[in-house]
C-alpha positions as CSV (number, residue, x, y, z in Angstrom):
1,X,0.0,0.1,0.1
2,X,2.7,2.4,1.1
3,X,6.1,2.1,1.8
4,X,7.7,2.0,5.2
5,X,10.6,4.1,6.5
6,X,14.0,2.4,5.7
7,X,15.4,0.0,8.2
8,X,12.5,0.8,10.5
9,X,9.2,-1.5,10.6
10,X,7.7,1.0,13.1
11,X,8.6,4.3,11.5
12,X,6.6,7.2,13.1
13,X,6.0,8.5,9.6
14,X,4.6,5.4,8.2
15,X,2.2,5.3,11.5
16,X,1.2,8.7,10.8
17,X,0.0,7.8,7.2
18,X,-1.8,4.6,8.7
19,X,-3.8,6.9,11.1
20,X,-4.6,9.7,8.3
21,X,-3.7,8.8,4.9
22,X,-4.3,12.3,3.7
23,X,-1.1,13.9,6.1
24,X,0.6,15.8,3.7
25,X,3.1,16.8,5.9
26,X,3.9,13.0,6.6
27,X,4.4,12.3,3.1
28,X,7.0,15.3,2.6
29,X,9.0,14.0,5.6
30,X,8.8,10.6,4.3
31,X,10.0,11.9,0.9
32,X,13.2,13.5,2.6
33,X,13.7,10.4,5.2
34,X,13.8,7.9,2.5
35,X,16.0,10.1,0.1
36,X,18.5,10.8,2.9
37,X,19.1,6.7,2.9
38,X,19.0,6.6,-0.6
39,X,15.6,4.7,-1.0
40,X,15.1,6.8,-4.1
41,X,11.9,5.0,-5.5
42,X,9.8,5.4,-1.9
43,X,10.9,9.0,-1.9
44,X,9.7,9.8,-5.4
45,X,6.4,7.9,-4.4
46,X,5.9,10.0,-1.2
47,X,6.7,13.1,-3.2
48,X,4.3,12.3,-6.1
49,X,1.7,11.5,-3.2
50,X,2.2,14.8,-1.8
51,X,1.8,16.6,-5.3
52,X,-1.4,14.7,-5.8
53,X,-2.9,16.0,-2.7
54,X,-1.9,19.5,-2.8
55,X,-1.9,20.3,-6.5
56,X,-2.3,23.9,-5.8
57,X,0.3,24.3,-3.5
58,X,3.9,25.4,-4.0
59,X,5.6,23.2,-1.4
60,X,5.1,19.9,-3.0
61,X,7.2,21.1,-6.2
62,X,9.7,22.6,-4.1
63,X,10.2,19.4,-2.4
64,X,10.8,17.5,-5.3
65,X,12.9,19.9,-6.8
66,X,15.0,20.2,-3.5
67,X,15.4,16.2,-3.7
68,X,16.4,15.9,-7.3
69,X,18.9,18.8,-6.8
70,X,20.5,17.0,-4.0
71,X,20.8,13.9,-6.0
72,X,22.4,15.8,-8.7
73,X,24.8,17.2,-6.4
74,X,25.7,13.9,-4.7
75,X,26.3,12.2,-7.9
76,X,28.6,15.3,-9.2
77,X,30.6,14.7,-5.7
78,X,31.1,11.0,-6.3
79,X,32.0,11.6,-10.0
80,X,34.5,14.1,-9.3
81,X,35.8,13.0,-5.8
82,X,34.6,16.5,-4.3
83,X,33.2,15.9,-0.7
84,X,31.7,19.7,-0.3
85,X,28.2,20.4,-0.3
């Protein structure tokens, strides 16, 4: 139905979504949490759900753009060997 937090079966974010499947904030935080541990598929899933629930809000698009920019930055750091942000 929806992903769980990486490495945790009792993730508070997924519990919040189970309680309230329309909890936009939980989807937003889940997207960032999954991205931080490299679970891109779950991060994108949570971001997409957030965007569908709030199509007239700017924050879902900002979240997606922020996550994509971070992925590009990390890719370039690995490619060039640069460890700075």
